[in-house]
C-alpha positions in Angstrom: 3.3 10.4 -17.6 1.4 8.4 -14.7 1.5 5.2 -13.7 -1.8 5.0 -12.8 -3.0 1.7 -14.1 -6.3 2.4 -12.3 -7.0 5.0 -14.3 -10.8 6.6 -13.6 -11.8 3.3 -11.7 -13.4 4.2 -8.6 -11.6 2.3 -5.6 -15.3 1.3 -4.4 -15.4 -0.5 -8.2 -12.1 -2.1 -7.2 -13.0 -3.2 -4.1 -16.6 -4.6 -6.0 -14.0 -6.5 -8.3 -12.3 -7.9 -5.6 -15.6 -9.6 -3.7 -16.6 -10.8 -7.1 -12.9 -12.8 -7.9 -13.1 -13.8 -4.1 -16.0 -16.2 -5.2 -17.6 -15.4 -1.6 -21.3 -14.7 -1.6 -21.7 -11.0 -0.4 -24.1 -11.8 2.5 -20.8 -13.8 4.0 -18.5 -11.0 4.0 -20.6 -8.3 4.8 -21.3 -10.9 8.2 -17.9 -11.5 8.2 -17.0 -7.4 8.8 -19.8 -6.4 11.0 -21.5 -4.6 8.2 -25.6 -5.1 6.8 -25.7 -6.7 3.6 -27.7 -4.0 1.7 -25.1 -1.4 3.4 -22.2 -3.1 2.0 -23.9 -3.2 -1.0 -24.5 0.4 -1.3 -20.9 0.8 -0.5 -19.5 -1.0 -3.5 -21.8 0.3 -5.9 -19.8 2.9 -7.6 -22.9 4.6 -9.3 -24.7 5.4 -6.0 -24.2 8.5 -4.8 -25.6 8.0 -1.4 -23.2 4.9 -0.5 -19.4 5.1 0.3 -17.1 2.4 1.5 -15.2 4.0 4.7 -12.1 3.8 5.3 -12.1 1.6 8.2 -14.4 -0.9 6.1 -10.8 -1.4 3.5 -8.6 -3.9 5.8 -11.6 -5.9 6.8 -13.3 -6.5 3.5 -9.8 -7.3 1.7 -8.9 -9.8 4.7 -12.8 -11.4 4.0 -11.4 -11.3 0.3 -8.1 -12.4 -0.5 -6.7 -15.5 2.0 -3.4 -14.5 3.9 -0.7 -14.8 3.1 -1.2 -12.5 0.6 0.3 -13.7 -2.6 0.5 -10.6 -4.2 -0.8 -7.5 -3.2 -4.7 -7.2 -2.7 -6.2 -4.6 -5.5 -7.4 -2.0 -3.4 -4.0 -1.6 -1.9 -2.7 -1.1 -5.6 -5.2 0.8 -6.0 -3.8 3.3 -3.4 -0.7 2.9 -4.0 -0.8 4.0 -7.5 -3.1 7.0 -6.9 -0.3 8.1 -4.2 2.9 7.3 -7.0 4.1 4.2 -5.3 4.3 0.9 -5.3 3.4 -2.0 -3.1 6.4 -4.0 -1.7 6.1 -6.9 0.7 7.9 -6.7 4.2 10.1 -9.3 3.6 11.6 -8.2 0.2 15.1 -7.9 0.2 17.1 -4.7 -2.0 
C-alpha cells in the first residue's frame, strides 16, 4: 500500500498551488527568485511540455512563498518525501 497522498499530481502543480496559496503576485515571486515572469509561469504549468521547474529553483521558490519559520513542511517538500517513501520531520523534533 502506498503512502503517496499526492497520487499523480506533478511537482509543478504542487508548486503552482503553493504560489497561489502564498497570495503573492507571480511577477513579484519571479523577480525575487531571479526568473522572468513568463519563464516561471511556464515552469509551473504542468500542461506545458516545454517548461520544466529546475531543482535549483525549488528552494528559492519555497522561501519566496512560505514565510519562515515554517509552521509545517512546505507542500513541495512533502511531495518529494512522499515520492521517496519518507516523512518530513523538523530538525528540532525529539523522539
